[in-house]
C-alpha positions in Angstrom: -1.9 13.3 -13.2 1.4 13.3 -16.1 3.7 16.6 -16.9 5.8 17.0 -19.9 9.2 16.3 -18.0 10.5 19.6 -19.9 7.9 21.5 -18.6 7.1 21.1 -15.4 7.5 23.2 -12.3 8.8 20.6 -9.9 11.2 18.6 -11.8 12.6 17.3 -8.2 9.2 15.9 -7.6 8.4 14.5 -10.7 8.2 10.1 -11.0 10.4 10.0 -14.4 9.1 6.9 -16.8 11.8 5.1 -17.9 9.8 2.5 -20.2 7.9 3.1 -23.2 4.8 1.5 -21.8 1.8 3.4 -23.5 4.7 5.8 -25.4 5.1 7.6 -21.9 8.8 7.5 -23.0 8.5 8.5 -26.5 6.2 11.4 -24.9 8.8 12.4 -22.1 6.1 12.2 -19.6 6.3 12.0 -15.6 3.9 11.6 -13.3 2.8 14.0 -10.9 1.9 12.8 -7.4 -0.8 15.4 -5.1 0.7 14.2 -2.3 3.7 16.1 -3.4 3.1 18.5 -5.8 3.0 21.3 -5.4 3.7 21.1 -2.0 4.2 17.8 0.2 1.4 16.5 2.5 2.7 14.7 5.5 1.3 11.2 6.8 0.2 12.9 9.7 -1.8 15.8 8.2 -3.4 12.7 6.2 -4.7 11.7 9.6 -5.4 14.6 10.7 -8.0 15.7 8.1 -9.2 12.1 8.1 -10.5 13.5 11.7 -12.0 16.7 10.5 -13.5 15.2 7.7 -15.7 13.0 10.6 -16.3 16.1 12.7 -17.5 18.0 9.6 -19.8 15.2 8.1 -21.1 14.4 11.9 -21.4 18.3 12.0 -23.4 18.7 8.5 -25.9 15.6 9.4 -26.7 16.8 12.5 -27.5 19.9 11.1 -29.4 18.6 8.0 -31.4 16.3 10.4 -31.7 17.6 13.6 -29.9 15.2 15.3 -26.3 13.6 14.8 -25.3 10.3 13.3 -25.9 7.4 15.9 -23.2 5.5 14.4 -20.0 6.5 12.5 -17.9 3.4 10.8 -14.4 4.4 8.9 -13.6 1.8 6.2 -10.5 2.3 4.0 -8.3 0.9 1.8 -4.4 0.3 1.5 -3.1 3.8 3.3 -6.7 4.4 3.5 -6.8 1.8 5.7 -4.1 3.1 7.3 -5.6 6.2 8.1 -8.3 3.6 9.7 -6.0 2.5 12.0 -4.1 5.2 13.3 -8.2 7.2 13.9 -9.3 4.0 16.2 -5.9 4.6 18.4 -5.8 8.1 18.5 -9.4 9.1 18.2 -11.6 6.3 18.7 -14.2 8.6 20.4 -15.5 9.8 16.8 -16.8 6.2 15.5 -17.8 3.2 16.2 -15.4 0.6 14.5 -13.6 0.0 11.7 -12.8 -2.4 8.9 -8.9 -2.2 7.5 -8.9 -3.5 4.1 -5.0 -4.5 2.8 -3.8 -1.6 5.5 -0.1 0.2 5.4 1.6 -0.6 8.6 4.0 2.7 9.3 7.1 1.6 12.1 9.8 3.0 12.4 12.3 0.0 13.0 10.9 -1.5 9.8 8.6 -0.6 6.6 7.7 -1.0 3.3 10.2 1.2 2.6 13.1 -1.1 3.7 11.2 -4.1 1.7 10.4 -2.8 -1.6 13.7 -1.7 -2.8 15.0 -5.3 -2.3 12.3 -6.4 -4.8 13.3 -3.7 -7.2 16.9 -4.5 -7.0 16.7 -8.7 -7.7 13.7 -8.1 -10.3 15.9 -7.2 -13.8 17.8 -10.7 -13.4 14.6 -12.7 -12.5 12.4 -10.8 -15.8 15.8 -11.3 -17.3 15.9 -15.1 -17.2 12.3 -15.8 -18.1 10.9 -15.8 -14.4 13.3 -18.8 -13.5 16.3 -17.0 -11.5 16.4 -19.2 -8.2 18.8 -17.2 -6.9 16.8 -13.5 -7.6 13.5 -15.5 -6.7 15.2 -16.8 -3.3 16.0 -12.6 -2.6 12.7 -11.1 -3.4 11.0 -14.1 -0.9 13.3 -14.0 2.2 12.7 -10.2 2.2 8.8 -11.6 3.0 7.3 -11.6 0.1 4.6 -13.9 -0.9 6.0 -17.0 -3.8 5.4 -15.2 -7.6 2.7 -16.5 -9.4 3.3 -17.7 -12.5 1.8 -18.8 -15.7 1.7 -20.1 -19.9 0.3 -17.1 -20.8 2.9 -14.5 -22.6 0.7 -11.7 -21.6 0.5 -12.0 -17.9 3.2 -14.5 -16.8 4.1 -13.5 -13.4 2.5 -11.9 -10.3 5.1 -10.2 -9.4 6.0 -8.5 -13.2 2.2 -7.1 -12.8 3.5 -5.0 -10.2 7.1 -4.4 -11.2 5.9 -2.8 -14.4 3.8 -5.1 -16.4 0.5 -2.9 -15.3 0.7 1.2 -15.8 0.3 1.4 -11.9 4.2 0.5 -12.1 3.4 -0.4 -8.2 6.3 -1.1 -6.2 8.8 1.4 -7.8 6.6 4.3 -7.5 5.7 3.7 -4.1 9.5 3.6 -3.2 9.8 7.0 -5.4 6.8 9.0 -3.8 7.3 7.9 -0.1 10.7 8.0 0.2 10.5 11.9 -1.0 8.0 12.4 1.3 8.9 10.8 4.4 12.6 11.2 4.2 14.7 15.0 4.2 17.3 13.5 3.6 15.9 12.0 0.0 16.2 13.9 -3.2 15.2 13.7 -7.1 15.8 15.4 -10.1 14.7 14.5 -13.7 16.3 17.1 -16.9 14.9 17.3 -19.7 16.2 14.5 -21.7 14.2 12.6 -19.6 14.8 8.8 -20.1 16.2 5.8 -22.2 14.3 2.3 -22.0 15.7 -1.0 -21.7 17.2 -1.8 -25.3 16.0 -5.0 -24.6 12.8 -4.4 -23.4 11.7 -0.9 -24.2 8.4 -1.9 -22.8 9.0 -2.4 -19.2 11.9 -1.7 -16.1 15.2 -1.3 -15.9 16.0 1.5 -17.7 18.0 4.8 -17.3 17.3 8.6 -16.6 19.2 11.1 -17.2 19.0 12.9 -13.3 19.9 12.5 -9.9 19.2 10.2 -6.8 14.9 8.8 -7.0 14.8 9.9 -10.5 17.4 7.2 -11.2 16.0 3.1 -11.2 19.4 2.4 -9.4 18.8 4.5 -6.6 15.3 3.5 -5.8 16.5 -0.1 -6.1 19.0 0.7 -3.4 17.1 3.3 -1.2 17.5 2.8 2.4 15.6 4.6 4.7 17.8 7.3 6.9 17.5 7.5 10.2 15.5 11.0 10.0 13.0 9.0 8.0 12.7 6.9 10.7 12.4 9.8 13.1 9.2 11.5 10.7 7.6 8.0 10.4 7.7 7.6 14.2 5.4 11.0 14.4 2.6 9.1 13.0 3.4 5.4 13.5 0.6 2.7 14.4 1.1 2.0 17.6 -1.7 -0.6 17.7 -3.5 0.6 20.8 -7.3 0.7 19.0 -9.7 2.1 21.7 -13.0 0.2 19.2 -13.3 -2.8 17.1 -11.4 -3.5 14.1 -11.6 -5.6 11.4 -8.9 -6.7 9.2 -8.3 -7.8 5.8 -5.5 -8.8 4.0 -4.1 -11.0 1.2 -2.0 -13.6 0.8 -0.9 -13.1 -2.4 -0.3 -8.7 -1.7 2.9 -7.8 -3.4 3.0 -3.9 -2.5 1.5 -4.4 0.9 2.7 -7.6 2.0 1.2 -9.5 5.1 4.7 -10.1 6.8 5.3 -6.2 6.6 1.7 -4.9 7.0 -0.8 -7.0 8.5 1.1 -9.4 10.7 3.2 -7.0 12.7 -0.1 -4.7 13.2 -1.4 -7.7 14.9 1.4 -8.3 16.8 1.5 -4.4 18.0 -2.3 -4.6 19.0 -1.5 -7.9 21.2 1.1 -6.2 22.6 -0.8 -3.1 23.8 -3.6 -5.5 25.4 -6.4 -4.9 22.7 -6.7 -8.2 21.0 -10.0 -8.6 22.8 -10.9 -6.0 20.0 -9.2 -7.2 16.5 -10.0 -9.7 14.5 -7.7 -10.4 11.2 -8.5 -12.5 8.3 -5.5 -13.9 5.8 -7.6 -14.0 2.0 -6.4 -16.7 0.2 -5.0 -15.3 -3.4 -6.2 -12.1 -2.1 -3.5 -9.1 -3.7 -3.4 -5.3 -3.8 -5.2 -4.6 -7.0 -8.7 -7.0 -7.0 -8.4 -5.8 -11.3 -5.6 -8.1 -11.6 -7.9 -11.4 -10.8 -8.8 -11.0 -14.4 -5.2 -12.1 -15.1 -5.6 -15.5 -14.0 -2.9 -16.5 -11.5 -5.7 -18.8 -9.3 -6.6 -14.9 -7.3 -9.9 -14.1 -6.1 -11.1 -9.8 -5.4 -11.0 -8.7 -1.7 -13.6 -6.9 -1.9 -16.6 -9.2 -1.4 -14.4 -10.3 2.0 -14.8 -6.3 2.6 -18.8 -6.5 2.8 -18.2 -9.6 4.9 -16.1 -7.6 7.6 -18.1 -4.6 7.4 -21.1 -6.9 8.0 -19.6 -8.2 10.9 -18.6 -5.5 12.4 -22.0 -4.3 12.3 -23.2 -7.3 14.6 -20.0 -7.1 16.9 -20.9 -2.9 17.5 -24.7 -3.5 17.0 -25.8 -6.8 17.8 -23.4 -7.7 20.2 -21.6 -10.9 18.7 -18.1 -11.7 19.5 -16.5 -13.5 16.6 -14.3 -16.4 17.2 -9.9 -15.9 16.8 -10.1 -12.4 18.4 -6.7 -11.5 18.3 -5.0 -14.2 15.4 -4.6 -13.9 12.3 -7.4 -15.9 10.3 -6.7 -17.5 7.1 -10.3 -17.6 4.7 -10.8 -18.7 1.3 -15.0 -17.5 1.4 -16.3 -14.6 2.8 -19.0 -16.4 4.1 -16.1 -17.5 6.9 -16.4 -14.1 8.1 -19.3 -15.2 10.2 -21.8 -12.2 11.5 -23.9 -14.4 13.9 
């Protein structure tokens, strides 16, 4: 939701938009996130709510049809996929299996909040150079991001730029802002009624400046490092890899906010460490990125939705037909949904 900054009841949790894309800055609007306003809803609570939802759905179906469902499957994407992982670790008795589509991996040792600020810090120089600054690009790749894809299209010149500030989702910047405030007891933010001043050289995009303190400032988001207390908070809902039912993961090779190096690969390692690799399959989709709509922008991308459907069909074959796909406990690169076998 968008709120006028001057009228916001929560200026300490309102994301200030420091560029004038869609005239958001001209109108002095900020973004209000439901997980922060009116009060923060912890990720641990998200997982508890999913458990409660499954129990309620099963009870309702049992009452409505006189018997409970024979099978229950959990499917989610991004943070929803992280919940699927947590569910199969903590309450595998509630489901028969799951599909995790580009899931977030939470670990107190290293998580996305360690990685995404590096991207924010290096992108201004990279953008200013016309997407040719090799030092800035090397810094981003060294932080675990897939290499950028650029093309001769003024409207869509760089895949990294799409996730930086070319699209109204403002994906990386909003993620750092919202999750740091949600998780880190030492993080703070405040945006004053004056709002933001766009970048004079490029008013439509980051970076800009803001009249405020803490994470309201774009520079503070780019410099953010999780505190010790943040890591302690993450430990309360961190993934363990100890799945108790079959799980299939798909991840995109060019997922920028949820990179395979920080999310898919470490989760595979966690599953192996717990000795559960025989019930886990992971597929890395060539040309897949976090938002399927971005496939329409070029960059030699492809949507991941057909791969998610193929993964679900494979899960049904595993649970209901006893099919055991090859490559359990490994990360397998795929270019077409048919490569995710179901028989």
